[in-house]
C-alpha positions in Angstrom: 236.9 68.0 146.5 234.0 65.5 146.7 233.2 66.0 143.0 236.8 65.0 142.2 236.5 61.9 144.4 233.3 61.0 142.7 234.9 61.4 139.3 237.7 59.1 140.3 235.2 56.5 141.6 233.3 56.6 138.4 236.5 56.3 136.4 237.7 53.4 138.4 234.4 51.5 138.2 234.3 52.0 134.4 238.0 51.0 134.1 237.5 47.8 136.2 234.3 47.0 134.3 236.4 46.6 131.1 238.7 44.0 132.6 238.1 40.5 131.4 240.1 39.1 134.3 243.1 39.9 136.5 244.5 36.4 136.5 248.0 36.5 135.1 247.7 40.1 134.0 250.7 42.3 134.2 251.6 45.6 132.7 249.5 45.8 129.6 249.3 48.7 127.1 246.4 50.3 128.9 248.1 50.2 132.3 251.2 51.7 130.8 249.3 54.5 129.2 247.6 55.3 132.6 250.9 55.0 134.5 252.6 57.5 132.1 249.8 60.0 132.4 250.0 59.9 136.2 253.8 60.1 136.1 253.5 63.3 134.1 250.9 64.7 136.6 248.2 64.4 134.0 244.8 63.0 134.9 243.2 60.1 133.0 239.9 61.8 133.8 240.8 64.6 131.5 242.6 62.8 128.7 240.7 59.5 128.5 243.2 57.3 126.6 241.4 54.8 124.3 240.9 51.3 125.5 243.0 48.8 123.8 
């Protein structure tokens, strides 16, 4: 369980590190990809969609 938590933390830090800003940002293509993966019970940790 702790390994899974650490993987999510690493994923989240990397994801946020690619954000230029959050000001005025809504649902962009990257967010839509991640949301669809989670809605289909798929993990972004395993599928790593490309950054747009």
